[in-house]
C-alpha positions in Angstrom: 0.0 0.0 0.0 1.4 3.4 -0.9 2.5 5.8 1.9 -0.2 8.3 0.7 -3.0 5.8 1.0 -1.8 4.6 4.4 -1.7 8.1 5.8 -5.1 9.0 4.2 -6.6 6.0 6.2 -5.2 7.2 9.6 -8.0 7.8 12.1 -7.1 11.4 12.7 -7.1 12.2 8.9 -10.4 10.4 8.4 -12.1 12.1 11.3 -10.9 15.6 10.3 -11.9 15.0 6.7 -15.4 13.7 7.7 -15.9 16.9 9.8 -14.9 19.1 6.9 -17.1 17.2 4.5 -20.1 17.3 6.8 -19.8 21.1 7.1 -18.8 22.1 3.6 -20.8 19.4 2.0 -24.0 20.5 3.8 -23.5 24.1 2.7 -22.8 23.0 -0.9 -25.9 20.7 -1.0 -28.1 23.6 0.3 -26.7 25.8 -2.5 -26.8 23.2 -5.3 -30.1 21.6 -4.3 -31.8 24.7 -2.9 -35.1 24.0 -4.7 -35.2 20.4 -3.4 -34.3 21.5 0.2 -36.7 24.4 0.4 -39.1 23.8 -2.5 -40.9 20.9 -4.2 -38.2 19.6 -6.5 -36.8 16.1 -5.8 -33.3 15.4 -4.5 -30.6 14.2 -6.9 -28.9 11.8 -4.6 -25.9 11.1 -6.9 -25.1 14.9 -6.9 -25.5 15.0 -3.1 -23.0 12.1 -2.6 -20.6 13.6 -5.1 -21.0 17.1 -3.5 -20.0 15.6 -0.1 -17.1 13.6 -1.6 -15.3 16.6 -3.0 -14.6 18.4 0.3 -13.7 15.0 1.9 -11.1 14.4 -0.9 -9.7 17.9 -0.7 -9.4 17.8 3.1 -7.8 14.4 3.0 -5.3 15.4 0.3 -4.4 18.6 2.3 -4.0 16.7 5.5 -1.8 14.0 4.0 0.4 16.5 2.2 0.8 18.4 5.5 1.8 15.2 7.3 4.3 14.3 4.5 5.9 17.8 4.7 6.1 17.6 8.4 7.7 14.2 8.2 10.2 15.4 5.6 11.4 18.2 7.9 12.2 15.8 10.7 
C-alpha cells in the first residue's frame, strides 16, 4: 500500500476530513439543491453524494500532504 493511502486512512485524517465534508458538503448541498431542500423539487442523490465527496477528498489530500511535509522536515 502506498504511503499516501496509508496516511489517508489514519484515524485522525479520516475524522478531520469527515468533519470538513459534513460542514462544507452540507453548505454546498443547500446551495446546489436549494429547490429540493426548500421547494418541491426532488433530490438528486448522486449529486449529493458527489458534492460531499469533493470536500472529503480535498481535506484528505491537504492533511496527508501536510503530514508528508512535516515528516520530511524531521
